[in-house]
C-alpha angles and dihedrals in degrees: 000000000000120000097161125125105254126211108229098184139002115211120194113212115177092333092311117117116224113195117212103203132197089249091057093051092048090048091052090051092052092046089049091052091050093047091049090048091051091049093051092047091048091051092046096054101030088131104037118205123235089233105042120227136174116348093002088059091053093047093049089050092052094045092045091050092050092047091050090048092054093042092052090058105031101031111186092015094057097099091057095051109026094096094049097046092040089057092046091050092051091048092050093046093052092043094049093046095047089093088068093066103039117030130219114291096021115143119194108156128047140205130231092255092062097256119127131221129180148146092322090156141343118282089245089063086071116082089215090066098044094043091051090053091045090052089054088056092046095053092042089052093052095038097050090041090059090042093053100039105022124241092285094049092046092051091047090056089062090059096053137148086012132349097243087067093060095102090052091049091051091049089049091054092048091047094056097078091043095053092040094053097042093050093058095036095049096048096047095042091046091055091046092052093048091050091047091052091048093051088057092062121098114283095247090062093056103056107134095336100095090064091058092047092049089050090058106033098036107024105030099030092039095054093040095051092047089051093049094047094050094041093052091046091053091046092053093049097044092045091052090053096048118100 
């Protein structure tokens, strides 16, 4: 069983090697699917009806649910961030659930040298993806904290409740993106490894059971971890902006 992150292509630009990994390709595929979905939805409801029906009803339900989710966590700041966090939540959901459609070890696109790469695991099972998303949250937290309180007020917050605790407060801020990224990465990768191990068992030990395991590790854990990641991200940003 191979759960490594494969390099699909190495591009040399000015003497600098740029590695195109399997995770990047899978991420582009997911982004492409989401963009295509958004384009189709936009074309379908270009002239929305006052009383929604059909696909407009579904879209309004999704958008309303995402807006309510953001509002329940961020309160008065929800209108500023609902679009961003709604998009992040949809990306995480699709990424986490991608293991439902193509199982561990599947290879469906090849390289010129004869090697094959495929949807070995979801993009969120790669620490590079989750850490990049966590860094976005980190810089948003600090940036909007400075925006809301000013540089002086933001700096003062690091010295509370007493100045000797400043180093601990700084460490706590730096630890947030690490814990945020490893929580999502560890849960998704752990489920992917377990499913990969199970698919290497004899066929008579797998009758009917993989569906139950996928329901837990991909569906339940995938939705839950996307919810937790986005909720914590919103909590960090809104807390930084509060007086």
